[in-house]
C-alpha positions as a Markdown table, in Angstrom:
| # | Residue | x | y | z |
|---|---|---|---|---|
| 1 | Unk | 0.0 | 0.0 | 0.0 |
| 2 | Unk | 1.4 | 3.4 | -0.9 |
| 3 | Unk | 0.8 | 6.4 | 1.2 |
| 4 | Unk | 2.3 | 9.7 | 2.2 |
| 5 | Unk | 3.7 | 10.5 | 5.7 |
| 6 | Unk | 3.7 | 14.2 | 6.5 |
| 7 | Unk | 4.4 | 15.1 | 2.9 |
| 8 | Unk | 7.2 | 12.6 | 2.6 |
| 9 | Unk | 7.8 | 10.3 | -0.3 |
| 10 | Unk | 5.4 | 7.3 | -0.8 |
| 11 | Unk | 6.1 | 4.4 | 1.5 |
| 12 | Unk | 5.0 | 0.8 | 1.1 |
| 13 | Unk | 3.6 | -1.0 | 4.1 |
| 14 | Unk | 6.3 | -3.7 | 4.7 |
| 15 | Unk | 5.5 | -6.7 | 6.9 |
| 16 | Unk | 7.9 | -7.5 | 9.7 |
| 17 | Unk | 10.9 | -9.3 | 8.5 |
| 18 | Unk | 10.9 | -13.0 | 8.9 |
| 19 | Unk | 14.7 | -13.2 | 9.5 |
| 20 | Unk | 16.6 | -16.0 | 11.2 |
| 21 | Unk | 20.2 | -14.8 | 10.7 |
| 22 | Unk | 22.3 | -11.7 | 10.7 |
| 23 | Unk | 22.8 | -11.8 | 7.0 |
| 24 | Unk | 19.0 | -11.9 | 6.3 |
| 25 | Unk | 18.6 | -9.0 | 8.8 |
| 26 | Unk | 21.3 | -6.9 | 7.0 |
| 27 | Unk | 19.8 | -7.5 | 3.6 |
| 28 | Unk | 16.3 | -6.6 | 4.9 |
| 29 | Unk | 17.6 | -3.4 | 6.6 |
| 30 | Unk | 19.4 | -2.2 | 3.4 |
| 31 | Unk | 16.3 | -3.0 | 1.4 |
| 32 | Unk | 14.3 | -0.7 | 3.7 |
| 33 | Unk | 16.8 | 2.1 | 3.1 |
| 34 | Unk | 16.8 | 1.6 | -0.7 |
| 35 | Unk | 13.0 | 1.2 | -1.1 |
| 36 | Unk | 11.6 | 3.4 | 1.7 |
| 37 | Unk | 14.1 | 5.9 | 2.9 |
| 38 | Unk | 16.0 | 7.0 | -0.2 |
| 39 | Unk | 14.4 | 9.3 | -2.8 |
| 40 | Unk | 15.6 | 10.8 | -6.0 |
| 41 | Unk | 16.9 | 13.7 | -3.9 |
| 42 | Unk | 18.3 | 11.8 | -0.9 |
| 43 | Unk | 20.7 | 8.9 | -0.9 |
| 44 | Unk | 22.4 | 7.1 | 1.9 |
| 45 | Unk | 26.2 | 7.4 | 1.9 |
| 46 | Unk | 27.9 | 4.0 | 1.6 |
| 47 | Unk | 29.7 | 4.6 | 4.9 |
| 48 | Unk | 26.3 | 4.9 | 6.6 |
| 49 | Unk | 25.2 | 1.6 | 5.1 |
| 50 | Unk | 28.3 | 0.0 | 6.4 |
| 51 | Unk | 27.4 | 1.3 | 9.9 |
| 52 | Unk | 23.9 | 0.0 | 9.4 |
| 53 | Unk | 25.1 | -3.4 | 8.5 |
| 54 | Unk | 27.5 | -3.5 | 11.5 |
| 55 | Unk | 24.9 | -2.5 | 14.0 |
| 56 | Unk | 22.3 | -5.0 | 12.6 |
| 57 | Unk | 24.9 | -7.7 | 12.7 |
| 58 | Unk | 25.9 | -7.0 | 16.3 |
| 59 | Unk | 22.3 | -6.7 | 17.6 |
| 60 | Unk | 21.2 | -9.9 | 15.9 |
| 61 | Unk | 24.3 | -11.8 | 16.9 |
| 62 | Unk | 23.8 | -10.7 | 20.5 |
| 63 | Unk | 20.2 | -11.9 | 20.4 |
| 64 | Unk | 21.3 | -15.3 | 19.2 |
| 65 | Unk | 24.4 | -15.6 | 21.4 |
| 66 | Unk | 23.3 | -14.0 | 24.6 |
| 67 | Unk | 19.5 | -13.5 | 24.3 |
| 68 | Unk | 18.2 | -17.0 | 24.0 |
| 69 | Unk | 17.5 | -16.6 | 20.3 |
| 70 | Unk | 16.1 | -14.1 | 17.8 |
| 71 | Unk | 12.3 | -13.7 | 18.1 |
| 72 | Unk | 11.7 | -10.7 | 15.9 |
| 73 | Unk | 13.4 | -8.1 | 13.7 |
| 74 | Unk | 12.1 | -4.8 | 12.3 |
| 75 | Unk | 13.7 | -2.0 | 10.3 |
| 76 | Unk | 11.7 | 1.2 | 9.6 |
| 77 | Unk | 12.6 | 4.5 | 8.1 |
| 78 | Unk | 12.8 | 7.7 | 10.2 |
| 79 | Unk | 13.6 | 11.2 | 9.1 |
| 80 | Unk | 17.4 | 10.9 | 9.7 |
| 81 | Unk | 17.9 | 7.2 | 9.3 |
| 82 | Unk | 16.6 | 3.8 | 10.0 |
| 83 | Unk | 15.4 | 2.4 | 13.3 |
| 84 | Unk | 16.1 | -1.3 | 13.9 |
| 85 | Unk | 14.4 | -3.3 | 16.6 |
| 86 | Unk | 15.7 | -6.7 | 17.6 |
| 87 | Unk | 13.7 | -8.9 | 19.9 |
| 88 | Unk | 15.1 | -11.9 | 21.8 |
| 89 | Unk | 13.9 | -14.5 | 24.2 |
| 90 | Unk | 15.8 | -13.3 | 27.3 |
| 91 | Unk | 14.5 | -10.9 | 30.0 |
| 92 | Unk | 18.1 | -10.1 | 30.9 |
| 93 | Unk | 19.1 | -6.5 | 30.1 |
| 94 | Unk | 22.7 | -5.9 | 29.2 |
| 95 | Unk | 24.8 | -4.5 | 32.1 |
| 96 | Unk | 26.0 | -1.5 | 30.1 |
| 97 | Unk | 22.6 | -0.4 | 28.7 |
| 98 | Unk | 23.2 | 3.3 | 29.4 |
| 99 | Unk | 26.8 | 3.5 | 28.4 |
| 100 | Unk | 28.9 | 1.7 | 25.8 |
| 101 | Unk | 31.6 | 0.5 | 28.3 |
| 102 | Unk | 35.2 | 0.4 | 27.3 |
| 103 | Unk | 36.6 | -1.4 | 24.2 |
| 104 | Unk | 38.6 | -4.4 | 25.4 |
| 105 | Unk | 42.3 | -3.7 | 25.4 |
| 106 | Unk | 44.9 | -6.1 | 24.1 |
| 107 | Unk | 44.1 | -9.7 | 23.2 |
| 108 | Unk | 43.4 | -11.2 | 26.6 |
| 109 | Unk | 39.6 | -10.8 | 26.1 |
| 110 | Unk | 39.8 | -13.2 | 23.2 |
| 111 | Unk | 40.9 | -16.1 | 25.4 |
| 112 | Unk | 38.4 | -15.6 | 28.2 |
| 113 | Unk | 35.2 | -17.6 | 28.4 |
| 114 | Unk | 33.1 | -14.7 | 29.6 |
| 115 | Unk | 30.8 | -13.0 | 27.0 |
| 116 | Unk | 31.4 | -9.5 | 26.0 |
| 117 | Unk | 33.8 | -7.6 | 23.8 |
| 118 | Unk | 33.5 | -5.0 | 21.0 |
| 119 | Unk | 29.8 | -5.3 | 20.1 |
| 120 | Unk | 28.0 | -3.1 | 22.6 |
| 121 | Unk | 30.7 | -0.3 | 22.5 |
| 122 | Unk | 30.5 | -0.5 | 18.7 |
| 123 | Unk | 26.7 | -0.2 | 18.7 |
| 124 | Unk | 27.0 | 2.9 | 20.9 |
| 125 | Unk | 29.5 | 4.5 | 18.6 |
| 126 | Unk | 27.5 | 3.9 | 15.4 |
| 127 | Unk | 23.8 | 4.2 | 16.6 |
| 128 | Unk | 21.8 | 6.8 | 18.4 |
| 129 | Unk | 18.7 | 6.7 | 20.6 |
| 130 | Unk | 19.4 | 3.1 | 21.9 |
| 131 | Unk | 16.7 | 1.6 | 24.1 |
| 132 | Unk | 16.3 | -1.8 | 25.8 |
| 133 | Unk | 12.7 | -2.7 | 26.8 |
| 134 | Unk | 11.5 | -5.8 | 28.6 |
| 135 | Unk | 8.4 | -7.1 | 26.8 |
| 136 | Unk | 5.2 | -8.0 | 28.6 |
| 137 | Unk | 5.1 | -11.4 | 26.9 |
| 138 | Unk | 8.7 | -12.1 | 27.9 |
| 139 | Unk | 12.0 | -11.4 | 26.3 |
| 140 | Unk | 13.2 | -7.9 | 25.4 |
| 141 | Unk | 13.5 | -5.5 | 22.5 |
| 142 | Unk | 16.6 | -3.6 | 21.7 |
| 143 | Unk | 16.0 | -0.5 | 19.5 |
| 144 | Unk | 18.6 | 1.7 | 17.8 |
| 145 | Unk | 18.5 | 4.5 | 15.3 |
| 146 | Unk | 21.2 | 4.4 | 12.7 |
| 147 | Unk | 21.8 | 7.8 | 11.2 |
| 148 | Unk | 22.0 | 8.0 | 7.4 |
| 149 | Unk | 22.1 | 11.8 | 6.8 |
| 150 | Unk | 25.1 | 13.2 | 8.6 |
| 151 | Unk | 28.5 | 12.3 | 9.9 |
| 152 | Unk | 28.4 | 10.8 | 13.3 |
| 153 | Unk | 30.0 | 12.4 | 16.3 |
| 154 | Unk | 33.1 | 10.6 | 17.6 |
């Protein structure tokens, strides 16, 4: 169905993605950018699409590895970028929800059995407006806005 949102370009109603892997989620998110966010007058820079793919990969991988499995994935256009929402089966909220935490130093973290590493700090560097919400039916949803319009702040 085509429609206009506040004078914006036409958008198709897209069903939630039925994804089971990070690669399927990445492809879906990029398709949302190409089909629903971009216009003849607005294109997503390639660097922003790389950021989008990285954030989607990290969020989906975290859901699979630490969240008891991926239970849902959405990507929807917003004025400045694309919001992704990843749902998983775990009620456990990551320890560093409000801050990225430090990047691991050296290679010692590669040999430890404990989970954690570069993913959450990377998500915080590349995305904005990150939220984690416990769901009434169980599990949680992690939401992040990946900007496509301007250079990110470092």
